[in-house]
C-alpha positions in Angstrom: 12.9 -24.0 -42.7 16.7 -24.1 -44.0 17.7 -27.9 -43.5 20.0 -28.5 -40.5 19.2 -25.3 -38.3 17.3 -25.1 -34.9 13.2 -24.6 -35.5 12.0 -24.4 -32.0 12.2 -22.5 -28.5 13.6 -24.9 -26.0 10.5 -25.3 -23.7 12.6 -26.0 -20.2 14.5 -22.8 -20.7 11.3 -20.6 -21.1 8.6 -19.1 -19.2 6.6 -22.0 -17.7 2.5 -21.7 -17.3 0.1 -22.0 -14.5 -2.9 -23.6 -15.6 -6.2 -24.1 -14.0 -7.8 -27.5 -14.0 -10.8 -27.0 -12.2 -11.9 -27.4 -8.5 -9.4 -25.2 -7.4 -6.5 -27.4 -8.7 -3.6 -26.2 -10.7 -1.1 -27.5 -13.1 2.4 -26.1 -13.6 4.1 -27.1 -16.6 6.4 -26.0 -19.7 4.2 -24.5 -22.4 4.0 -25.2 -26.1 5.5 -22.7 -27.9 5.4 -22.6 -32.0 7.8 -23.7 -34.1 9.6 -21.6 -37.0 8.0 -23.0 -40.3 9.6 -20.8 -42.8 13.2 -19.1 -43.4 16.6 -19.4 -42.2 18.5 -17.0 -39.6 18.7 -14.1 -41.9 15.3 -13.9 -43.6 13.4 -15.3 -40.4 16.0 -14.7 -37.6 15.6 -16.1 -33.6 14.0 -13.7 -31.0 16.9 -11.6 -29.4 15.8 -13.3 -25.9 17.6 -16.8 -26.9 20.8 -17.5 -25.1 20.0 -14.2 -22.9 18.0 -13.9 -19.6 14.4 -12.6 -19.8 14.0 -9.8 -17.0 10.2 -9.3 -17.5 7.1 -10.4 -19.2 4.0 -8.8 -20.0 0.9 -8.3 -22.4 0.2 -5.6 -24.8 -2.2 -4.8 -27.4 -3.2 -8.8 -27.9 0.5 -9.6 -27.8 2.9 -11.3 -25.2 6.0 -9.4 -24.5 9.5 -10.1 -23.2 12.1 -7.8 -22.0 16.0 -9.1 -22.7 18.5 -6.8 -21.8 18.5 -3.7 -24.5 15.6 -5.4 -26.4 11.6 -5.7 -26.1 10.0 -8.2 -28.3 6.7 -8.8 -28.9 5.0 -11.9 -30.3 2.6 -12.4 -33.1 -0.7 -10.7 -32.9 -3.4 -12.8 -31.2 -0.6 -15.5 -31.2 0.7 -15.5 -27.9 3.2 -18.5 -28.0 4.3 -17.6 -31.7 7.7 -15.4 -32.1 8.2 -16.3 -35.7 7.6 -14.4 -38.5 4.5 -15.8 -41.0 6.7 -15.6 -44.5 10.3 -15.1 -45.4 9.3 -13.2 -48.4 7.3 -10.0 -46.9 6.9 -8.8 -43.7 3.2 -8.9 -42.4 1.4 -6.2 -39.8 0.6 -9.3 -37.6 4.5 -10.2 -37.3 6.6 -10.4 -34.1 8.4 -7.2 -33.2 11.8 -7.4 -31.7 13.4 -3.4 -31.2 16.9 -2.9 -29.5 17.0 0.4 -27.5 20.0 2.6 -27.5 21.3 5.7 -25.7 24.5 7.9 -24.4 24.8 5.0 -21.6 24.5 1.0 -21.5 21.0 0.2 -21.4 19.3 -2.7 -19.6 15.7 -2.7 -19.5 14.2 -3.6 -16.6 10.4 -3.5 -16.7 7.4 -1.8 -18.6 4.0 0.0 -18.1 1.5 0.7 -20.7 0.0 3.8 -21.2 -2.8 5.2 -23.5 -0.2 6.7 -25.9 2.3 3.7 -26.1 4.7 1.3 -23.9 7.0 3.0 -21.3 9.9 1.1 -20.9 12.1 1.6 -18.0 15.7 1.2 -17.4 18.0 2.2 -14.6 18.9 5.3 -16.1 16.6 6.2 -18.7 12.8 5.7 -19.8 11.5 5.0 -23.4 8.4 5.0 -25.1 7.5 2.1 -27.5 4.6 3.4 -29.7 3.6 4.0 -33.3 2.0 6.6 -35.9 -0.4 4.1 -37.3 -3.7 2.8 -35.6 -2.0 -0.8 -36.2 1.2 -1.9 -34.3 3.3 -3.7 -36.3 7.3 -4.2 -37.2 6.9 -1.6 -39.9 5.3 1.1 -37.8 6.5 0.5 -34.3 9.3 2.9 -32.7 11.1 3.6 -29.7 11.9 7.3 -28.5 14.1 8.2 -25.5 11.2 9.9 -22.8 13.2 10.8 -19.7 16.1 10.5 -17.9 15.3 9.6 -14.3 17.0 7.0 -12.0 14.9 4.1 -10.8 15.6 1.3 -9.1 15.8 -2.1 -11.4 14.5 -4.6 -8.7 10.8 -2.7 -8.0 8.9 -2.4 -10.6 6.9 0.8 -11.5 3.2 0.9 -11.1 0.3 2.7 -12.4 -1.8 5.4 -10.2 -4.6 5.8 -13.3 -3.3 8.4 -14.9 0.4 8.6 -14.0 3.1 6.3 -13.3 4.7 5.8 -9.8 8.6 4.3 -9.4 11.2 4.6 -6.7 14.5 5.7 -6.8 16.8 5.2 -3.7 19.9 6.8 -2.3 22.6 5.5 0.3 19.8 5.9 3.2 16.4 6.4 2.1 14.0 5.7 -0.6 12.1 8.7 -2.9 8.8 7.6 -4.9 8.6 9.8 -8.2 5.5 10.1 -10.4 5.6 10.7 -14.3 2.6 12.9 -15.3 1.4 13.7 -18.7 3.1 10.9 -20.4 2.8 11.7 -24.1 5.1 10.9 -27.4 5.0 14.7 -28.3 6.9 16.3 -25.0 9.2 14.9 -22.4 6.6 13.9 -19.0 6.4 16.2 -16.1 8.0 14.8 -12.9 6.7 15.0 -9.2 8.9 13.7 -6.1 6.0 12.3 -3.7 8.3 11.8 -1.0 9.3 15.4 -0.8 7.2 15.9 2.3 8.8 12.8 4.2 12.4 12.6 2.6 13.8 10.6 5.7 10.4 8.4 6.0 11.2 5.3 3.7 14.5 3.5 4.1 16.5 2.3 1.4 16.0 -1.2 1.7 12.3 -1.5 0.6 11.5 -4.2 -2.0 7.9 -4.1 -2.5 5.5 -1.5 -4.5 2.1 -2.2 -4.7 -0.9 0.1 -5.7 -4.7 0.3 -5.3 -6.2 2.9 -8.1 -9.6 2.5 -6.7 -8.8 3.3 -3.2 -5.8 5.7 -4.3 -3.1 3.9 -2.1 0.5 2.8 -2.4 1.9 0.6 -0.2 5.5 0.2 0.1 7.5 -2.5 2.4 10.2 -4.4 3.0 10.4 -8.4 2.9 11.3 -9.8 6.6 10.3 -6.5 8.0 7.0 -5.6 9.8 6.6 -1.9 8.8 4.6 -0.6 5.8 4.9 2.7 4.6 1.5 4.0 2.7 0.8 6.9 0.7 -3.2 7.9 0.4 -3.9 10.3 -2.1 -7.1 11.9 -3.9 -7.3 13.8 -7.2 -10.1 16.5 -7.3 -9.3 16.9 -11.4 -6.5 15.6 -13.5 -4.3 18.6 -12.4 -5.0 19.0 -8.6 -4.6 16.5 -5.9 -6.4 17.8 -2.9 -4.9 15.2 -0.3 -1.4 13.8 0.1 -0.9 11.7 3.2 1.9 9.3 4.3 1.7 7.1 7.2 3.1 4.0 8.7 1.6 0.6 9.5 3.3 -2.1 11.7 2.5 -5.7 10.4 1.6 -8.5 13.3 4.6 -10.3 11.9 7.1 -9.8 9.2 6.5 -9.3 5.6 6.4 -11.8 2.7 4.3 -10.7 0.3 1.6 -8.1 0.3 -1.4 -7.2 -2.8 -4.8 -5.4 -2.8 -8.0 -6.7 -3.8 -11.1 -4.3 -4.3 -11.0 -2.2 -0.8 -8.7 -5.1 1.2 -5.3 -4.9 1.8 -3.9 -8.5 1.8 -0.4 -9.3 3.8 1.6 -12.5 4.1 3.4 -12.3 7.1 5.5 -14.7 9.2 6.6 -15.1 12.9 9.1 -17.3 12.4 7.1 -20.2 12.7 3.9 -20.0 10.9 2.5 -18.1 8.0 -0.7 -16.1 7.8 -2.4 -14.2 5.5 -4.0 -11.1 7.0 -6.4 -8.8 5.2 -7.1 -5.5 6.2 -10.6 -3.6 4.8 -9.5 -0.1 4.1 -13.1 1.0 3.7 -13.9 3.9 6.6 -16.5 1.1 8.1 -18.0 -2.1 7.6 -21.9 -2.6 7.3 -21.6 -6.0 8.5 -19.2 -4.9 11.6 -19.5 -6.7 14.9 -19.4 -3.2 16.7 -23.3 -1.5 16.7 -24.2 2.1 17.7 -27.5 2.8 19.0 -28.0 5.2 16.0 -27.4 2.2 13.7 -23.8 2.6 12.7 -21.7 -0.1 12.4 -17.9 -0.7 12.4 -15.0 -3.5 13.3 -12.7 -3.4 16.1 -9.0 -2.3 15.6 -7.2 -5.3 16.8 -4.8 -7.1 14.7 -5.2 -11.1 14.0 -9.0 -10.4 15.5 -11.0 -13.5 15.7 -14.6 -13.7 16.6 -16.1 -16.0 18.9 -13.4 -18.4 19.3 -13.8 -21.6 20.9 -14.1 -21.6 24.9 -14.9 -24.0 27.7 -16.4 -23.0 31.2 -15.3 -24.6 34.5 -18.0 -24.5 37.1 -16.0 -25.3 39.9 -13.9 -22.3 39.2 -16.1 -20.0 37.6 -13.6 -19.4 34.8 -14.0 -19.7 31.0 -11.0 -20.9 29.2 -10.5 -19.1 25.5 -8.6 -21.3 23.1 -6.3 -19.0 20.5 -6.4 -20.2 16.4 -3.1 -18.9 16.6 0.3 -18.3 18.4 1.0 -15.4 20.7 2.9 -12.8 18.7 5.7 -11.4 21.0 5.4 -8.0 22.1 1.6 -7.6 21.3 -1.1 -7.3 24.2 -3.5 -10.3 23.7 -7.3 -8.5 24.2 -10.7 -9.8 24.8 -13.7 -7.9 23.9 -16.7 -8.8 25.1 -20.2 -7.6 23.8 -23.6 -8.2 25.3 -25.3 -7.4 28.6 -22.2 -6.6 29.8 -19.8 -5.2 27.3 -15.9 -5.3 28.8 -12.2 -5.0 27.4 -9.8 -7.1 29.0 -6.3 -8.0 28.7 -5.7 -11.8 30.2 -2.1 -13.7 30.3 -2.0 -16.2 27.6 -0.8 -19.6 28.8 1.6 -21.3 26.6 3.1 -23.9 28.7 1.4 -26.6 26.7 3.0 -26.9 23.3 0.7 -25.9 20.3 -1.8 -25.0 22.5 -2.1 -21.2 23.6 -5.1 -20.7 26.2 -6.4 -17.7 28.3 -8.7 -17.7 31.3 -11.5 -15.1 31.9 -13.5 -15.0 34.9 -17.3 -16.0 34.9 -19.4 -17.7 32.1 -18.8 -16.8 28.8 -20.8 -19.3 26.9 -23.4 -17.6 24.6 -21.6 -14.3 24.7 -19.9 -12.7 21.8 -16.4 -12.6 22.1 -13.6 -10.8 19.7 -9.8 -11.6 20.3 -6.9 -10.1 18.9 -3.9 -8.0 19.4 -3.5 -4.7 20.7 -2.2 -1.9 19.0 -1.4 1.8 18.9 -2.6 4.2 16.4 -0.4 7.4 17.1 -0.6 10.9 15.0 2.1 13.6 15.8 1.1 16.8 15.3 3.4 19.4 13.5 4.2 22.6 15.2 1.1 24.8 14.9 1.2 28.5 13.3 -1.4 31.0 12.1 -1.3 30.6 8.2 -2.6 32.2 5.0 -3.1 31.2 1.8 -1.5 32.8 -1.2 -2.8 32.0 -4.5 -2.2 28.4 -6.1 -2.7 26.8 -2.8 0.4 27.9 -1.6 0.4 28.0 2.4 3.0 30.4 4.1 3.4 29.9 8.0 3.6 32.7 10.5 6.5 31.3 12.5 7.7 35.1 13.5 4.6 36.3 15.4 3.8 35.0 19.2 1.3 32.4 19.7 -0.2 31.0 22.8 -2.1 27.6 22.4 -5.2 27.9 24.5 -7.1 25.0 23.6 -7.3 22.5 20.7 -10.9 21.5 19.4 -10.6 18.1 17.6 -13.7 16.8 15.4 -14.3 13.1 15.4 -16.2 10.7 13.5 -17.0 7.2 14.7 -14.7 6.7 17.6 -13.9 5.5 21.0 -11.6 7.0 23.9 -8.9 9.2 22.3 -5.6 10.0 24.3 -4.1 13.5 23.5 -0.2 13.6 25.2 0.9 17.3 25.8 4.5 17.6 26.1 5.8 21.1 27.0 9.4 21.7 27.1 10.8 22.0 31.1 7.5 20.3 32.4 6.4 16.6 32.9 4.1 15.4 29.9 0.5 14.9 30.8 -2.0 12.8 29.0 -5.5 13.9 28.4 -8.3 10.8 27.7 -11.7 11.8 26.1 -14.3 9.1 26.6 -17.2 9.2 24.6 -19.1 8.4 27.9 -21.4 11.6 28.1 -24.0 12.0 30.9 -27.7 11.2 29.5 -26.2 10.3 26.0 -24.5 6.7 27.1 -26.9 3.9 26.5 -26.6 1.1 29.0 -25.2 -2.2 27.5 -24.2 -0.6 24.5 -20.7 -0.1 22.5 -19.0 2.8 24.4 -18.7 5.0 21.2 -20.1 8.1 19.4 -20.8 8.8 15.6 -19.6 12.1 15.8 -17.9 14.6 18.6 -15.7 17.6 19.0 -13.0 17.1 22.0 -11.8 20.3 23.5 -8.0 19.6 24.9 -7.0 22.5 27.1 -3.1 23.4 26.5 -2.1 27.0 27.5 1.4 27.1 25.8 3.3 28.9 23.1 3.8 27.0 20.2 7.1 26.8 19.7 7.3 24.8 23.3 4.6 22.3 22.3 4.4 19.1 20.8 0.9 16.7 20.7 0.0 13.3 19.9 -2.9 11.7 19.1 -3.5 8.1 20.3 -5.9 5.5 20.0 -4.6 2.8 22.1 -8.0 0.7 22.5 -9.8 -2.2 20.4 -12.1 0.7 19.4 -11.5 3.0 15.9 -10.4 6.6 15.9 -11.8 8.8 13.2 -10.3 12.3 13.1 -12.1 14.5 10.8 -10.8 18.0 11.6 -8.8 20.1 14.0 -9.1 23.8 15.1 -6.9 25.6 17.7 -7.9 28.9 19.8 -5.2 31.1 21.4 -3.7 34.5 22.0 -2.0 35.7 18.3 0.3 38.7 18.4 2.2 40.2 15.5 4.5 42.4 17.8 4.0 45.0 15.9 6.5 43.9 13.1 6.8 45.1 9.5 7.4 42.5 6.7 9.0 43.1 3.5 
């Protein structure tokens, strides 16, 4: 190297590493970045991130990459800690790549997502594609082209949905989730607004976006808030998506972090004092579940923070069993105890919190040796849309007939592995009513078994015009509710209308 010039990167201001030292221990330390061995600032210049903030880190085609300002920088191929050229006399295919991106507006790159055709670079107002026409990605063959012009949030990274990318764009009040499809180097990608069905569901303040490509779930949340907004989809083919489902979860605490692992969603939450790691099994049922039907199906309870067989003591003098909670009480949540055995029951005892650091609940009788599951109750609520007779018109377009007269006589709801279900019927001008459909049928319920059925059809009487009607389906017990389908029966009259 030329005498008198800097030949190394400052490890104190460069990214650090977390190294596994075995037995579950890790060491956080500075990284050993390689030095410049040849040339000067003209023939072997410093990487463009020197003296500028590094916005994002990634790996691509056996290179470590950094985003800094309007530049994308890749290390030497196969040499992740080396950002210097091999020789000052000629360019080699494995040399580092340092490319600046330009456009009509000021460009500040924030994050990247790889695809099979190249590396997508996301800025606030534009997207670019880093690609090559050669089989080898090298400083001589790498190029960056403008791909699309969509506004995306700079603080929430885009995610891969398997064959497409998703990113968020914020308005002053709400957040929209967009999807980039058919990304290629030959033509602009297609864009779809995934939130067009629920434009006012997701608040503007969300700051966490995670995805599970195995489960086809996108999860959005906000640090410090309890709500998660999740999108579940199912692709029948590359061009057809048969399921587009949005719903909202409420965590037992406020969100700190979330991530997916296999079929489980993990949420790190806090109640203001304690920090918990909560897991949610997204699979429909658990083969090792604690609720077992006489037919052999198994599933888990639907309780937040559920705990199996907590420590308990029995007082023979009072004939009461005291259960010790392994956690603090969650405000505004109903504590629930599910007893399984010769006599199965669901109880909602009051929790004693007078002793600091010790929360207990008392139940009548001797519950030693019984299988107990404790947790906090939550409601599952489905608000049905207004029901119309509809027809399908080419390309899966659904056309509702909202002009004809329709009187709904009854609903027929098909359920899977489910416990009791509430149907709340709200009719304009009439007090609302709740129909509870239990699964305890004559000659069908086996004594001392879990009160659930593997499948059933619930008939709910209505008899009201559809425009005066709103219906909620509620599951408010520790047992699951699995909705498989819904049909309605009623009187339909077109009123002799002609339609152009």
